[in-house]
Every structure is written in C-alpha cells, then in structure tokens.
Backbone as JSON, one array per atom type, in Angstrom:
{
  "sequence": "XXXXXXXXXXXXXXXXXXXXXXXXXXXXXXXXXXXXXXXXXXXXXXXXXXXXXXXXXXXXXXXXXXXXXXXXXXXXXXXXXXXXXXXXXXXXXXXXXXXXXXXXXXXXXXXXXXXXXXXXXXXXXXXXXXXXXXXXXXXXXXXXXXXXXXXXXXXXXXXXXXXXXXXXXXXXXXXXXXXXXXXXXXXXXXXXX",
  "N": [[-45.12, 0.67, -10.28], [-46.76, 1.15, -7.48], [-46.35, 3.01, -4.26], [-47.8, 1.83, -1.27], [-48.22, 2.82, 1.38], [-46.77, 4.9, 3.84], [-45.13, 4.0, 6.63], [-43.39, 5.4, 8.61], [-41.61, 8.54, 8.81], [-38.91, 10.32, 8.91], [-36.51, 12.67, 9.84], [-32.97, 11.84, 10.22], [-31.67, 11.74, 13.4], [-29.05, 13.67, 14.74], [-27.34, 12.54, 16.69], [-27.45, 9.72, 15.94], [-25.77, 9.79, 13.78], [-23.3, 9.5, 14.54], [-20.46, 7.5, 15.34], [-18.63, 5.38, 17.21], [-16.93, 7.5, 18.79], [-14.13, 8.79, 20.47], [-13.87, 9.09, 23.86], [-11.97, 9.4, 25.79], [-10.39, 11.89, 25.75], [-10.42, 15.31, 25.43], [-10.0, 16.94, 22.86], [-10.36, 15.45, 19.82], [-9.73, 13.54, 16.95], [-11.74, 13.11, 13.98], [-13.21, 11.25, 11.44], [-15.14, 12.59, 9.19], [-17.89, 12.11, 7.01], [-19.3, 13.2, 4.08], [-22.29, 13.73, 2.41], [-21.82, 14.29, -0.87], [-21.46, 15.25, -4.11], [-18.98, 16.03, -5.39], [-19.21, 18.93, -4.95], [-17.79, 21.8, -4.46], [-18.93, 23.85, -2.8], [-20.45, 22.81, -0.7], [-18.44, 21.66, 0.77], [-17.1, 24.0, 1.52], [-19.32, 25.28, 2.89], [-19.39, 23.28, 5.15], [-16.9, 23.5, 6.35], [-17.03, 26.01, 7.39], [-19.05, 25.78, 9.06], [-18.21, 23.89, 10.88], [-16.04, 25.17, 12.05], [-17.38, 27.31, 13.48], [-18.07, 25.8, 15.48], [-15.97, 25.21, 16.93], [-14.27, 23.56, 15.74], [-11.77, 22.2, 13.64], [-11.29, 21.71, 10.21], [-9.44, 19.64, 8.02], [-9.2, 20.19, 4.93], [-7.28, 19.61, 2.93], [-6.56, 17.25, 3.17], [-8.78, 15.65, 2.48], [-10.9, 13.35, 0.87], [-12.53, 12.2, -2.14], [-15.03, 9.99, -2.77], [-17.11, 8.25, -4.7], [-19.35, 9.93, -4.56], [-19.32, 10.6, -1.95], [-17.5, 12.47, 0.31], [-14.71, 12.53, 2.44], [-13.41, 13.88, 5.31], [-11.03, 14.85, 7.54], [-11.33, 16.05, 10.74], [-10.81, 17.92, 13.8], [-12.01, 18.34, 16.93], [-13.57, 19.14, 19.93], [-14.68, 16.49, 21.9], [-17.0, 16.39, 23.17], [-18.39, 18.24, 21.43], [-18.91, 17.07, 18.95], [-21.47, 16.26, 18.2], [-22.61, 18.14, 17.51], [-21.41, 18.8, 15.15], [-22.35, 16.83, 13.84], [-24.96, 17.78, 13.15], [-24.85, 19.26, 10.75], [-26.43, 19.03, 7.75], [-25.63, 17.69, 5.46], [-23.87, 15.52, 6.51], [-23.07, 12.4, 6.63], [-21.92, 10.42, 8.21], [-20.27, 10.66, 11.39], [-17.05, 9.55, 12.72], [-14.76, 8.28, 15.12], [-11.29, 8.65, 14.13], [-9.83, 6.2, 12.55], [-7.09, 4.44, 14.08], [-3.46, 3.73, 13.54], [-2.36, 0.47, 13.64], [-0.13, -1.96, 14.84], [0.92, -4.28, 12.58], [0.64, -7.68, 13.06], [0.91, -10.53, 11.8], [-0.33, -13.74, 11.94], [1.88, -16.3, 11.04], [1.21, -18.27, 8.81], [2.5, -21.44, 8.09], [3.25, -24.46, 6.68], [4.94, -26.7, 8.6], [7.43, -28.84, 7.46], [9.32, -31.58, 8.87], [12.52, -32.61, 8.46], [15.55, -34.15, 8.1], [18.35, -32.33, 6.6], [20.88, -32.2, 4.21], [23.47, -30.38, 4.27], [25.65, -28.69, 1.76], [29.21, -28.66, 1.66], [30.65, -26.79, 0.7], [31.74, -23.35, -0.49], [29.46, -20.6, -1.34], [28.71, -20.09, -4.99], [29.44, -17.89, -6.08], [31.69, -15.7, -4.53], [32.13, -12.92, -4.38], [29.66, -11.77, -4.78], [26.83, -10.52, -3.11], [23.69, -10.99, -1.18], [21.01, -9.22, 0.27], [18.82, -9.88, 2.85], [15.98, -8.78, 4.54], [14.1, -9.66, 6.97], [12.59, -12.0, 9.49], [14.77, -12.81, 10.95], [17.06, -15.36, 12.16], [16.95, -18.46, 13.93], [19.08, -18.59, 16.82], [20.0, -21.29, 17.18], [20.4, -22.33, 14.7], [22.39, -20.82, 13.3], [25.14, -21.42, 13.45], [25.48, -23.65, 11.4], [24.85, -22.35, 9.21], [26.62, -20.39, 8.81], [28.86, -20.24, 6.75], [27.69, -19.23, 4.59], [25.81, -17.14, 5.23], [25.76, -13.98, 6.92], [24.81, -12.69, 9.79], [23.39, -9.82, 10.65], [22.3, -8.22, 13.25], [20.59, -5.37, 14.07], [21.15, -2.78, 16.3], [18.89, -2.2, 19.32], [16.65, -3.57, 18.4], [15.25, -5.55, 19.93], [13.87, -8.36, 21.56], [13.94, -11.55, 19.98], [11.27, -12.8, 17.83], [9.98, -16.16, 18.0], [8.19, -17.35, 15.97], [8.61, -15.47, 13.8], [11.56, -15.74, 13.33], [11.49, -18.31, 12.44], [10.03, -18.14, 10.31], [11.97, -16.38, 9.02], [14.19, -18.08, 8.61], [13.13, -19.9, 6.77], [12.66, -18.41, 4.36], [15.27, -17.75, 4.21], [16.47, -20.22, 3.65], [15.24, -21.0, 1.32], [15.95, -18.95, -0.51], [18.88, -19.5, -0.61], [19.17, -22.15, -1.13], [16.9, -23.09, -2.65], [14.13, -24.98, -3.72], [13.77, -27.85, -1.04], [14.02, -31.22, -0.68], [13.29, -34.22, 0.98], [15.93, -36.42, 1.92], [17.51, -35.56, -0.04], [20.5, -33.82, -0.91], [21.14, -30.58, -0.05], [21.54, -28.02, -2.63], [24.61, -26.29, -3.79], [24.69, -22.92, -2.75], [24.1, -20.04, -4.68], [24.96, -17.32, -4.12], [26.42, -15.46, -1.39], [24.71, -14.5, 1.8], [23.6, -11.55, 3.65], [21.92, -10.77, 6.51]],
  "CA": [[-45.39, 0.22, -8.94], [-47.09, 2.33, -6.44], [-46.2, 2.94, -2.92], [-49.03, 1.65, -0.76], [-48.58, 3.79, 2.46], [-45.72, 5.17, 4.45], [-45.14, 3.91, 7.87], [-42.87, 6.55, 9.58], [-40.64, 9.22, 7.72], [-38.31, 11.38, 9.87], [-35.0, 13.15, 9.63], [-32.06, 11.31, 11.18], [-31.06, 12.41, 14.53], [-27.63, 13.96, 14.63], [-26.67, 11.65, 17.5], [-27.39, 8.44, 15.22], [-24.67, 9.85, 12.67], [-22.13, 9.56, 15.52], [-19.93, 6.23, 15.6], [-17.09, 5.23, 17.87], [-16.21, 8.72, 19.2], [-13.29, 8.59, 21.46], [-14.25, 10.04, 24.92], [-10.97, 9.58, 27.05], [-9.91, 13.1, 25.83], [-11.09, 16.41, 24.98], [-9.97, 17.21, 21.41], [-10.36, 14.24, 19.12], [-9.68, 13.6, 15.44], [-12.84, 12.49, 13.51], [-13.53, 11.34, 10.16], [-16.51, 13.04, 8.65], [-18.12, 11.7, 5.67], [-20.33, 14.24, 3.66], [-22.99, 13.53, 1.05], [-21.4, 15.39, -1.72], [-21.09, 14.76, -5.53], [-18.1, 17.08, -5.77], [-19.49, 20.44, -5.05], [-17.04, 22.69, -3.4], [-19.91, 24.87, -1.8], [-20.89, 21.88, 0.46], [-17.17, 21.55, 1.53], [-16.89, 25.28, 2.25], [-20.08, 25.51, 4.01], [-19.18, 22.5, 6.24], [-15.5, 23.86, 7.13], [-17.27, 27.15, 8.19], [-20.09, 25.23, 10.13], [-17.35, 23.06, 11.99], [-15.3, 26.32, 12.67], [-17.95, 27.85, 14.31], [-18.29, 25.08, 16.64], [-14.61, 24.93, 17.44], [-13.59, 22.39, 14.95], [-10.79, 22.42, 12.33], [-11.21, 20.63, 9.13], [-8.24, 19.51, 7.21], [-9.55, 19.9, 3.58], [-6.02, 19.19, 2.39], [-6.59, 15.65, 3.34], [-10.0, 15.23, 2.22], [-10.89, 12.3, -0.33], [-13.81, 11.87, -2.65], [-15.23, 8.47, -3.27], [-18.43, 7.7, -5.16], [-20.36, 10.91, -4.11], [-19.0, 10.98, -0.58], [-16.32, 13.19, 0.73], [-14.3, 12.08, 3.9], [-12.67, 14.88, 5.69], [-10.6, 14.79, 8.89], [-11.71, 17.13, 11.56], [-10.15, 17.93, 15.11], [-12.9, 19.12, 17.5], [-13.84, 18.62, 21.35], [-15.46, 15.26, 21.68], [-18.48, 16.83, 23.54], [-19.21, 18.94, 20.54], [-19.05, 16.15, 17.81], [-23.12, 16.04, 17.98], [-22.92, 19.53, 16.9], [-20.94, 18.75, 13.73], [-23.49, 15.89, 12.98], [-26.22, 18.53, 12.71], [-24.68, 19.68, 9.43], [-27.32, 18.31, 7.05], [-24.85, 16.79, 4.55], [-23.14, 14.77, 7.13], [-23.62, 11.08, 6.76], [-21.61, 9.76, 9.69], [-18.8, 11.21, 11.96], [-16.78, 8.55, 13.43], [-13.37, 8.31, 15.5], [-10.52, 8.49, 13.16], [-8.9, 4.74, 12.95], [-5.57, 4.59, 14.37], [-2.54, 2.79, 13.05], [-1.95, -0.47, 14.58], [1.02, -2.77, 14.46], [0.41, -5.52, 11.97], [1.39, -8.76, 13.66], [0.16, -11.55, 11.37], [0.23, -15.19, 12.3], [2.55, -16.7, 10.0], [0.77, -19.81, 8.66], [3.17, -22.16, 7.1], [3.17, -25.94, 7.27], [6.34, -27.05, 8.69], [7.88, -30.39, 7.2], [10.51, -31.56, 9.61], [13.18, -34.03, 7.94], [16.97, -33.59, 7.96], [18.66, -31.64, 5.37], [22.41, -32.38, 4.26], [23.97, -29.16, 3.57], [27.03, -28.73, 1.11], [30.36, -28.36, 2.55], [31.43, -25.8, -0.32], [31.16, -21.99, -0.43], [28.65, -19.95, -2.42], [29.25, -20.32, -6.31], [30.16, -16.38, -6.2], [31.89, -15.17, -3.34], [32.21, -11.34, -4.53], [28.56, -11.02, -4.72], [26.13, -10.85, -1.76], [22.48, -10.42, -1.23], [20.54, -8.86, 1.7], [17.36, -10.36, 3.27], [15.46, -8.24, 5.56], [13.08, -10.75, 7.33], [12.53, -12.05, 10.83], [16.09, -13.3, 11.45], [17.46, -16.77, 12.07], [17.15, -18.93, 15.29], [20.01, -18.67, 17.25], [20.72, -22.55, 17.28], [20.94, -22.63, 13.54], [23.26, -19.76, 12.84], [26.54, -22.05, 12.92], [25.41, -24.26, 10.25], [24.62, -21.41, 7.83], [27.5, -19.22, 8.7], [29.65, -19.84, 5.75], [26.69, -18.58, 3.69], [24.86, -16.19, 5.83], [26.15, -13.22, 8.04], [23.56, -12.19, 10.57], [23.42, -8.55, 11.26], [21.34, -7.73, 14.22], [20.57, -3.99, 14.35], [20.89, -2.45, 17.81], [17.76, -1.82, 19.59], [15.61, -4.52, 17.67], [14.67, -6.23, 20.85], [13.91, -9.73, 21.6], [13.48, -12.26, 18.78], [10.11, -13.67, 17.95], [10.28, -17.37, 17.35], [7.53, -17.37, 14.61], [9.26, -14.74, 12.76], [12.73, -16.24, 13.05], [11.19, -19.51, 11.73], [9.73, -17.7, 8.95], [13.27, -15.76, 8.21], [14.89, -19.12, 8.24], [12.33, -20.61, 5.67], [13.1, -17.5, 3.4], [16.94, -17.95, 4.05], [16.74, -21.71, 3.0], [14.44, -21.0, 0.07], [16.83, -18.26, -1.23], [20.11, -20.09, -0.61], [19.11, -23.62, -1.64], [15.64, -23.3, -3.55], [13.21, -25.97, -2.58], [14.27, -28.71, -0.51], [13.43, -32.43, -0.47], [13.83, -35.36, 2.0], [16.64, -37.37, 1.34], [18.45, -35.21, -1.13], [21.52, -33.04, -0.5], [20.83, -29.35, -0.82], [22.53, -27.61, -3.78], [25.5, -25.36, -3.82], [24.11, -21.45, -2.92], [24.73, -18.86, -5.81], [25.81, -16.14, -3.37], [26.07, -15.2, 0.25], [23.63, -13.49, 2.19], [23.55, -10.64, 4.89], [20.58, -10.68, 7.14]],
  "C": [[-45.66, 1.35, -7.99], [-46.88, 2.05, -5.11], [-47.44, 2.87, -2.05], [-49.41, 2.73, 0.5], [-47.12, 3.74, 3.01], [-46.01, 5.18, 6.04], [-44.68, 5.2, 8.9], [-41.63, 7.15, 8.46], [-40.27, 10.33, 8.85], [-36.97, 11.62, 9.56], [-34.08, 12.21, 10.49], [-31.56, 12.21, 12.09], [-29.57, 12.66, 14.38], [-26.87, 12.92, 15.44], [-26.63, 10.17, 16.91], [-26.25, 8.53, 14.01], [-23.42, 9.67, 13.4], [-21.63, 8.05, 15.68], [-18.65, 6.1, 16.15], [-16.19, 6.66, 18.19], [-15.67, 8.63, 20.43], [-13.88, 9.61, 22.6], [-13.22, 10.28, 26.03], [-10.38, 11.1, 26.89], [-10.64, 14.0, 25.12], [-11.33, 16.63, 23.45], [-9.76, 15.77, 20.81], [-10.18, 14.54, 17.54], [-10.8, 12.52, 14.97], [-12.7, 12.44, 11.98], [-14.79, 11.51, 9.8], [-16.67, 12.67, 7.35], [-19.36, 12.37, 5.2], [-21.04, 13.37, 2.62], [-22.6, 14.63, 0.11], [-20.88, 14.78, -3.16], [-20.01, 15.96, -6.0], [-18.29, 18.47, -5.92], [-18.83, 21.0, -3.96], [-17.85, 23.6, -2.43], [-20.16, 24.02, -0.6], [-19.61, 21.84, 1.34], [-16.9, 22.85, 2.34], [-17.94, 25.77, 3.2], [-19.88, 24.54, 5.25], [-17.96, 22.97, 7.12], [-16.08, 25.18, 8.04], [-18.3, 26.91, 9.46], [-19.23, 24.71, 11.3], [-16.48, 24.34, 12.72], [-15.92, 26.99, 13.69], [-18.4, 27.12, 15.6], [-16.89, 24.55, 17.36], [-13.7, 23.87, 16.87], [-12.61, 22.87, 13.73], [-10.8, 21.19, 11.29], [-10.21, 20.76, 8.52], [-8.78, 19.04, 5.89], [-8.38, 19.53, 2.74], [-6.0, 17.66, 2.17], [-7.86, 15.06, 2.88], [-9.92, 14.17, 1.01], [-12.36, 12.16, -0.73], [-14.02, 10.76, -3.22], [-16.73, 8.33, -3.56], [-19.51, 8.59, -4.56], [-20.24, 11.15, -2.55], [-17.69, 11.7, -0.58], [-15.96, 12.79, 2.15], [-13.18, 13.18, 4.09], [-12.24, 14.75, 7.09], [-10.73, 15.9, 9.47], [-11.16, 16.99, 13.04], [-11.28, 18.75, 15.73], [-12.84, 18.44, 19.05], [-14.79, 17.49, 21.35], [-16.87, 15.75, 22.1], [-19.16, 17.61, 22.51], [-19.16, 18.12, 19.14], [-20.42, 16.06, 17.46], [-23.32, 17.16, 17.31], [-22.5, 19.37, 15.36], [-21.81, 17.89, 12.94], [-24.56, 16.55, 12.61], [-26.19, 19.12, 11.57], [-25.58, 18.65, 8.33], [-26.65, 17.4, 6.04], [-24.05, 15.89, 5.11], [-23.87, 13.43, 7.17], [-23.19, 10.5, 7.82], [-20.1, 10.6, 9.98], [-18.33, 10.1, 12.89], [-14.96, 8.84, 13.9], [-12.5, 7.86, 14.38], [-9.76, 7.22, 13.48], [-7.6, 5.11, 13.11], [-4.9, 3.63, 13.78], [-2.23, 1.81, 14.11], [-0.94, -1.32, 14.24], [0.35, -3.79, 13.8], [1.32, -6.86, 12.53], [0.65, -9.99, 13.1], [0.7, -12.8, 11.64], [0.89, -15.77, 11.03], [1.9, -18.3, 9.88], [1.76, -20.54, 7.53], [3.01, -23.82, 7.63], [4.75, -26.33, 7.33], [6.63, -28.54, 8.57], [9.23, -30.61, 7.89], [11.12, -32.96, 9.11], [14.58, -33.45, 7.87], [17.48, -33.21, 6.73], [20.23, -31.91, 5.37], [22.83, -31.01, 3.59], [25.21, -29.4, 2.85], [27.97, -28.36, 2.01], [31.05, -27.4, 1.64], [30.76, -24.43, -0.19], [30.24, -21.7, -1.45], [29.46, -20.01, -3.94], [29.97, -18.87, -6.47], [30.44, -15.94, -4.74], [32.2, -13.73, -3.18], [30.75, -11.05, -4.65], [27.66, -11.51, -3.66], [24.73, -10.3, -1.98], [21.94, -10.05, 0.18], [19.01, -9.25, 1.64], [17.03, -9.65, 4.38], [14.13, -8.94, 5.97], [13.3, -10.95, 8.93], [13.58, -12.66, 11.67], [16.12, -14.96, 11.41], [17.73, -17.19, 13.52], [18.56, -18.97, 15.49], [20.93, -20.19, 16.96], [21.09, -23.0, 15.82], [22.11, -21.87, 12.81], [24.71, -20.62, 12.28], [26.44, -22.86, 11.71], [25.42, -23.69, 8.92], [25.71, -20.49, 7.71], [28.63, -19.13, 7.71], [28.81, -19.14, 4.7], [25.87, -17.19, 4.14], [25.79, -15.22, 6.84], [25.08, -12.43, 8.41], [24.04, -10.78, 11.17], [22.44, -7.77, 12.19], [21.48, -6.28, 14.39], [20.46, -3.81, 15.8], [19.54, -2.03, 17.93], [16.46, -2.65, 19.17], [14.85, -5.1, 18.8], [14.67, -7.54, 20.77], [13.54, -10.5, 20.53], [12.16, -12.76, 18.97], [10.11, -15.05, 17.17], [9.32, -17.85, 15.94], [8.26, -16.69, 13.42], [10.71, -15.14, 12.4], [12.49, -17.44, 12.4], [10.65, -19.18, 10.33], [11.09, -17.09, 8.06], [14.07, -16.96, 7.88], [14.32, -19.86, 7.11], [12.65, -19.62, 4.34], [14.48, -17.54, 2.95], [17.26, -19.14, 3.36], [16.53, -21.53, 1.55], [15.36, -20.04, -0.78], [18.19, -18.86, -1.55], [20.05, -21.42, -1.52], [17.83, -24.01, -2.74], [14.94, -24.46, -2.81], [13.97, -27.48, -2.31], [13.64, -30.18, -0.42], [14.07, -33.41, 0.47], [14.63, -36.22, 1.23], [17.67, -36.95, 0.33], [19.26, -34.07, -0.52], [21.16, -31.67, -1.01], [22.21, -28.82, -1.81], [23.48, -26.38, -3.39], [24.63, -23.74, -3.89], [24.93, -20.72, -4.08], [25.64, -17.77, -5.04], [25.52, -16.17, -1.79], [25.26, -14.13, 0.66], [24.1, -12.67, 3.46], [22.11, -10.6, 5.52], [20.75, -9.88, 8.41]]
}
C-alpha cells in the first residue's frame, strides 16, 4: 500500500504536550512522560535539561512501562512549557493527588424481623476484631452480649451508610446468612468493633 499524499506534517508544539498544569501556585509537581525504550542516556539528558530550567527530576521514582518513562518533576508552573520542549517528552501533566475514597455502598437491604438467640457465644474465651463502619447506636443494646464497640477517640461523627454496612458485616460474621422467619444461630465467638 502506498501513501497517496500528505496533507500536513509538523512537529507537535510544546504547549500541546501540557495537560492540567496547576496554576494556583508557583512550584508544582508534574508527571512527565518520556518516549524512552529503557535508554539511560535519554533520562540523563532530560534531568540536565530540566535542571537548567529550574526543575528537579526525581529519577528514584521513575517508572518504565511499555517504552515510556514516567518521571515526577518539581518546577515553577510558568516554566512547564520549557520542559515540554525536550524532544522526547510525550506529555507533562499535573501530578494526580490522592483523594479520599468514599464509595457509595451498594447493598440491597431486606427489612424483616430477626429473632436473636438468648445465649452467649459458643466460645467466650475467643474474640474476633472487625474494623469497619461501626454499628448504629440504636442496635447496639441488642448485640451487646456478643459485640463490644470500641470507638477510637477523634474518629468524628458516624456515617449512616458506613454504620449500615458495619452492621451487615457484623451480622454476617456472628450469625451467617439470615432468613425471614428463622431464628439466628448461636454465634461462635464474641466481637470487638
């Protein structure tokens, strides 16, 4: 197959290599992606190039994936375009930040009365610990013979969705699967939450 004709051919402008550069502060942390098939010379040349422009490349944190090298670099945001002039730069973007993970707990809630046993756990000498979303305050008295709630200081206000999830985990651990109309079985051990 032959190429009929070429419409337009030009070098990629450095500004087109910049993505989501933070502008609210002078010194920013960028993730620079280099076209590099494991050649240390490219890395050394980039580090020197960035240093001349006031940047600091953290080569100890570089990652090589499929012919690309990912390197964090600290530089003045106004000079990011200068770093993008390095010919092996594929993209320079603001370093992603760690955000709190607050997933929506998707559970189907089936509401039916459950008859709890009136006997202690089969083993009172063994205990298990569950680190989860807690248990709603209103249900704690019914579970108190099997569950000791240990709220750590400074945790803050409870999240109802997380407490509902914590209750589901606790009930599953203590009693296994529950069914409408059946009495919950005796728990094996007691819990600390």
